[in-house]
TORPA-4810 file (N, C-alpha, C, O; in nm, 3 decimals):
<nodes>
NODE_1_1.622_6.722_1.247_1.678_6.589_1.234_1.623_6.495_1.340_1.595_6.378_1.313_M
NODE_2_1.608_6.548_1.463_1.553_6.465_1.570_1.410_6.422_1.537_1.369_6.311_1.570_K
NODE_3_1.335_6.510_1.474_1.196_6.479_1.441_1.191_6.364_1.340_1.111_6.272_1.355_I
NODE_4_1.276_6.368_1.239_1.279_6.262_1.138_1.314_6.129_1.204_1.251_6.027_1.176_V
NODE_5_1.414_6.129_1.291_1.454_6.007_1.361_1.341_5.955_1.447_1.315_5.834_1.449_F
NODE_6_1.273_6.042_1.519_1.163_6.003_1.606_1.048_5.944_1.526_0.990_5.843_1.566_T
NODE_7_1.015_6.005_1.413_0.908_5.954_1.328_0.945_5.816_1.273_0.862_5.724_1.275_V
NODE_8_1.067_5.802_1.225_1.112_5.672_1.170_1.110_5.564_1.278_1.065_5.452_1.252_C
NODE_9_1.158_5.596_1.397_1.160_5.499_1.506_1.019_5.458_1.545_0.993_5.341_1.572_A
NODE_10_0.928_5.554_1.548_0.788_5.525_1.583_0.725_5.435_1.479_0.656_5.339_1.514_T
NODE_11_0.746_5.463_1.353_0.689_5.381_1.245_0.743_5.240_1.253_0.668_5.144_1.238_V
NODE_12_0.873_5.225_1.276_0.932_5.091_1.284_0.880_5.013_1.405_0.862_4.891_1.396_L
NODE_13_0.856_5.079_1.515_0.806_5.012_1.634_0.664_4.961_1.617_0.628_4.856_1.670_C
NODE_14_0.583_5.036_1.545_0.442_4.999_1.534_0.408_4.926_1.405_0.292_4.887_1.385_F
NODE_15_0.503_4.906_1.318_0.474_4.831_1.196_0.491_4.683_1.222_0.588_4.642_1.287_S
NODE_16_0.399_4.604_1.174_0.404_4.459_1.193_0.450_4.394_1.063_0.398_4.427_0.956_A
NODE_17_0.546_4.304_1.071_0.589_4.236_0.950_0.481_4.141_0.899_0.405_4.085_0.978_P
NODE_18_0.475_4.123_0.770_0.380_4.029_0.711_0.449_3.895_0.693_0.558_3.888_0.635_A
NODE_19_0.387_3.790_0.743_0.444_3.658_0.731_0.356_3.572_0.642_0.233_3.582_0.647_F
NODE_20_0.417_3.490_0.563_0.343_3.395_0.481_0.379_3.256_0.528_0.494_3.228_0.562_A
NODE_21_0.279_3.168_0.530_0.307_3.028_0.560_0.366_2.967_0.435_0.314_2.984_0.325_D
NODE_22_0.475_2.894_0.453_0.540_2.825_0.343_0.532_2.675_0.364_0.520_2.628_0.477_N
NODE_23_0.540_2.601_0.254_0.541_2.456_0.261_0.638_2.405_0.156_0.633_2.444_0.039_F
NODE_24_0.728_2.317_0.200_0.819_2.252_0.105_0.753_2.123_0.061_0.734_2.030_0.140_R
NODE_25_0.719_2.117_-0.066_0.654_1.999_-0.124_0.749_1.879_-0.117_0.871_1.896_-0.108_C
NODE_26_0.694_1.757_-0.120_0.779_1.639_-0.118_0.884_1.638_-0.231_0.990_1.578_-0.215_P
NODE_27_0.855_1.703_-0.343_0.951_1.707_-0.454_1.051_1.822_-0.441_1.136_1.839_-0.529_N
NODE_28_1.043_1.900_-0.332_1.140_2.006_-0.306_1.096_2.147_-0.339_1.158_2.242_-0.293_G
NODE_29_0.990_2.163_-0.417_0.940_2.297_-0.449_0.877_2.360_-0.325_0.828_2.290_-0.237_N
NODE_30_0.880_2.493_-0.319_0.821_2.566_-0.207_0.700_2.644_-0.255_0.704_2.711_-0.358_I
NODE_31_0.590_2.635_-0.178_0.469_2.712_-0.207_0.436_2.797_-0.084_0.476_2.763_0.027_V
NODE_32_0.364_2.905_-0.105_0.331_2.999_0.003_0.183_3.033_0.001_0.115_3.015_-0.100_S
NODE_33_0.135_3.084_0.115_-0.002_3.129_0.120_-0.024_3.235_0.012_0.064_3.316_-0.018_T
NODE_34_-0.144_3.233_-0.044_-0.176_3.325_-0.153_-0.165_3.259_-0.290_-0.221_3.311_-0.387_G
NODE_35_-0.094_3.146_-0.299_-0.083_3.076_-0.426_-0.219_3.015_-0.463_-0.295_2.975_-0.374_Y
NODE_36_-0.249_3.008_-0.591_-0.373_2.946_-0.635_-0.360_2.794_-0.624_-0.249_2.740_-0.621_S
NODE_37_-0.474_2.728_-0.620_-0.475_2.583_-0.608_-0.409_2.518_-0.730_-0.345_2.414_-0.719_I
NODE_38_-0.424_2.580_-0.847_-0.361_2.525_-0.968_-0.210_2.540_-0.964_-0.138_2.453_-1.012_S
NODE_39_-0.160_2.650_-0.907_-0.015_2.669_-0.894_0.043_2.566_-0.799_0.147_2.506_-0.828_T
NODE_40_-0.025_2.544_-0.685_0.023_2.446_-0.589_0.020_2.306_-0.650_0.114_2.228_-0.631_V
NODE_41_-0.086_2.274_-0.724_-0.096_2.144_-0.789_0.017_2.123_-0.889_0.067_2.012_-0.904_A
NODE_42_0.057_2.229_-0.958_0.165_2.220_-1.054_0.302_2.210_-0.990_0.393_2.149_-1.048_G
NODE_43_0.319_2.267_-0.872_0.449_2.267_-0.805_0.469_2.144_-0.716_0.581_2.097_-0.700_K
NODE_44_0.360_2.093_-0.657_0.371_1.981_-0.562_0.322_1.851_-0.626_0.250_1.851_-0.726_C
NODE_45_0.363_1.742_-0.565_0.309_1.612_-0.603_0.165_1.604_-0.550_0.122_1.690_-0.473_D
NODE_46_0.093_1.503_-0.592_-0.044_1.485_-0.545_-0.043_1.460_-0.393_0.047_1.393_-0.342_A
NODE_47_-0.142_1.514_-0.321_-0.147_1.492_-0.177_-0.182_1.347_-0.144_-0.237_1.275_-0.227_P
NODE_48_-0.149_1.306_-0.022_-0.183_1.171_0.023_-0.335_1.158_0.036_-0.391_1.051_0.011_A
NODE_49_-0.402_1.268_0.075_-0.548_1.269_0.082_-0.598_1.412_0.066_-0.522_1.507_0.084_S
NODE_50_-0.724_1.425_0.032_-0.785_1.558_0.021_-0.929_1.551_0.070_-0.992_1.445_0.066_S
NODE_51_-0.979_1.664_0.114_-1.113_1.671_0.170_-1.174_1.804_0.128_-1.110_1.908_0.142_F
NODE_52_-1.296_1.802_0.076_-1.368_1.923_0.035_-1.484_1.948_0.128_-1.553_1.854_0.170_N
NODE_53_-1.507_2.074_0.161_-1.620_2.111_0.245_-1.659_2.255_0.215_-1.589_2.325_0.142_R
NODE_54_-1.770_2.298_0.273_-1.810_2.439_0.265_-1.800_2.500_0.403_-1.821_2.432_0.504_E
NODE_55_-1.768_2.628_0.407_-1.752_2.699_0.533_-1.835_2.827_0.527_-1.830_2.900_0.428_E
NODE_56_-1.910_2.855_0.633_-1.990_2.977_0.641_-1.902_3.093_0.685_-1.827_3.081_0.783_A
NODE_57_-1.910_3.205_0.613_-1.832_3.324_0.644_-1.927_3.444_0.647_-2.012_3.459_0.559_V
NODE_58_-1.910_3.527_0.748_-1.991_3.649_0.756_-1.917_3.761_0.685_-1.801_3.789_0.716_I
NODE_59_-1.984_3.826_0.590_-1.921_3.934_0.513_-2.001_4.064_0.531_-2.121_4.063_0.556_T
NODE_60_-1.930_4.173_0.516_-1.993_4.305_0.520_-2.033_4.346_0.379_-1.964_4.312_0.283_D
NODE_61_-2.143_4.420_0.367_-2.183_4.474_0.238_-2.265_4.600_0.261_-2.304_4.630_0.374_F
NODE_62_-2.290_4.673_0.155_-2.369_4.796_0.163_-2.505_4.767_0.099_-2.513_4.723_-0.016_V
NODE_63_-2.610_4.793_0.174_-2.745_4.771_0.124_-2.779_4.874_0.017_-2.708_4.973_0.000_K
NODE_64_-2.889_4.849_-0.056_-2.931_4.942_-0.163_-2.958_5.082_-0.112_-2.941_5.180_-0.184_E
NODE_65_-3.001_5.092_0.015_-3.029_5.224_0.072_-2.902_5.291_0.129_-2.910_5.398_0.188_N
NODE_66_-2.787_5.227_0.111_-2.660_5.285_0.156_-2.619_5.246_0.296_-2.509_5.281_0.340_G
NODE_67_-2.703_5.174_0.367_-2.669_5.133_0.503_-2.580_5.009_0.501_-2.592_4.924_0.412_E
NODE_68_-2.490_5.000_0.599_-2.406_4.880_0.604_-2.485_4.760_0.655_-2.579_4.775_0.733_P
NODE_69_-2.446_4.643_0.611_-2.512_4.520_0.656_-2.414_4.405_0.654_-2.301_4.418_0.606_G
NODE_70_-2.457_4.292_0.705_-2.376_4.170_0.699_-2.462_4.058_0.645_-2.584_4.060_0.656_T
NODE_71_-2.396_3.960_0.585_-2.466_3.842_0.539_-2.370_3.724_0.549_-2.248_3.740_0.550_K
NODE_72_-2.428_3.606_0.556_-2.350_3.483_0.565_-2.346_3.419_0.427_-2.449_3.398_0.363_T
NODE_73_-2.226_3.388_0.382_-2.207_3.321_0.253_-2.126_3.194_0.276_-2.052_3.183_0.373_V
NODE_74_-2.140_3.100_0.186_-2.062_2.976_0.193_-1.947_2.985_0.095_-1.963_3.028_-0.019_S
NODE_75_-1.829_2.943_0.141_-1.713_2.938_0.053_-1.662_2.794_0.046_-1.682_2.716_0.138_I
NODE_76_-1.596_2.761_-0.065_-1.539_2.628_-0.082_-1.406_2.620_-0.008_-1.321_2.708_-0.021_E
NODE_77_-1.388_2.513_0.069_-1.263_2.489_0.140_-1.213_2.351_0.101_-1.288_2.253_0.105_V
NODE_78_-1.085_2.344_0.063_-1.021_2.216_0.035_-0.904_2.199_0.128_-0.827_2.292_0.151_Q
NODE_79_-0.889_2.080_0.182_-0.776_2.048_0.268_-0.696_1.936_0.202_-0.749_1.828_0.175_E
NODE_80_-0.569_1.963_0.178_-0.479_1.863_0.121_-0.382_1.820_0.230_-0.324_1.904_0.298_W
NODE_81_-0.366_1.691_0.246_-0.276_1.639_0.348_-0.158_1.568_0.284_-0.174_1.485_0.194_T
NODE_82_-0.040_1.602_0.332_0.084_1.538_0.291_0.147_1.477_0.415_0.145_1.539_0.522_Y
NODE_83_0.205_1.357_0.403_0.282_1.303_0.514_0.426_1.289_0.468_0.458_1.216_0.375_N
NODE_84_0.513_1.362_0.539_0.655_1.362_0.505_0.732_1.295_0.616_0.692_1.298_0.732_Q
NODE_85_0.842_1.235_0.580_0.920_1.164_0.678_0.843_1.044_0.730_0.870_0.995_0.840_G
NODE_86_0.748_0.997_0.654_0.662_0.882_0.677_0.564_0.897_0.792_0.469_0.819_0.802_S
NODE_87_0.582_0.998_0.881_0.489_1.009_0.993_0.435_1.149_1.017_0.326_1.162_1.071_T
NODE_88_0.507_1.255_0.980_0.465_1.391_1.010_0.364_1.440_0.907_0.386_1.429_0.786_L
NODE_89_0.251_1.496_0.955_0.145_1.544_0.866_0.156_1.693_0.841_0.187_1.771_0.932_L
NODE_90_0.128_1.733_0.717_0.118_1.874_0.678_-0.017_1.888_0.609_-0.049_1.810_0.519_H
NODE_91_-0.096_1.988_0.649_-0.225_2.012_0.586_-0.226_2.149_0.523_-0.201_2.249_0.590_T
NODE_92_-0.254_2.154_0.393_-0.268_2.279_0.319_-0.417_2.309_0.307_-0.493_2.224_0.261_L
NODE_93_-0.458_2.429_0.349_-0.600_2.465_0.346_-0.621_2.574_0.242_-0.559_2.681_0.247_I
NODE_94_-0.709_2.546_0.147_-0.742_2.639_0.039_-0.883_2.693_0.063_-0.976_2.616_0.089_F
NODE_95_-0.898_2.823_0.055_-1.029_2.887_0.064_-1.053_2.962_-0.066_-0.974_3.048_-0.105_R
NODE_96_-1.164_2.929_-0.132_-1.197_2.989_-0.263_-1.082_2.980_-0.361_-1.055_3.075_-0.436_N
NODE_97_-1.013_2.867_-0.362_-0.909_2.842_-0.461_-0.772_2.899_-0.430_-0.682_2.888_-0.513_G
NODE_98_-0.753_2.959_-0.311_-0.623_3.015_-0.274_-0.572_2.949_-0.147_-0.650_2.922_-0.055_L
NODE_99_-0.442_2.922_-0.141_-0.382_2.865_-0.022_-0.387_2.967_0.089_-0.325_3.074_0.079_L
NODE_100_-0.460_2.936_0.197_-0.478_3.033_0.305_-0.403_2.995_0.432_-0.368_3.083_0.511_S
NODE_101_-0.378_2.867_0.453_-0.310_2.823_0.575_-0.229_2.697_0.548_-0.263_2.617_0.461_E
NODE_102_-0.121_2.682_0.625_-0.042_2.560_0.624_-0.028_2.516_0.769_0.026_2.589_0.852_V
NODE_103_-0.077_2.397_0.800_-0.067_2.341_0.935_0.033_2.227_0.934_0.025_2.138_0.849_H
NODE_104_0.125_2.229_1.027_0.220_2.120_1.042_0.202_2.063_1.180_0.197_2.135_1.279_T
NODE_105_0.192_1.932_1.185_0.177_1.866_1.314_0.090_1.745_1.303_0.023_1.723_1.202_G
NODE_106_0.092_1.668_1.405_0.018_1.544_1.405_0.102_1.435_1.342_0.183_1.460_1.253_G
NODE_107_0.083_1.318_1.389_0.162_1.206_1.340_0.073_1.093_1.296_-0.034_1.071_1.353_F
NODE_108_0.117_1.021_1.194_0.048_0.903_1.145_0.100_0.784_1.224_0.221_0.772_1.245_V
NODE_109_0.011_0.698_1.267_0.056_0.580_1.342_0.071_0.461_1.253_0.107_0.353_1.300_E
</nodes>
């Protein structure tokens, strides 16, 4: 019995909870990281502004001879900005069509 308790306690101590960034849209709906851009567009009102760019990402792959390698690829990044409470900015960042980050902060003057 002590062994089971010790194993359970050890697992709980070293397990990290998974957190998702959430955003409450101006219309009251809530979206979370991992949602597709089309889902967010359907749940939220249109953003105050948006910006598209490409971002270089280094990825791992296996070469034809079986050796590991890395290469740089470009991914599409979209940033949607909402201003709530007339001054507080929220930026939703989409990478390859999925919501990957929600940043809150900054003020509009």
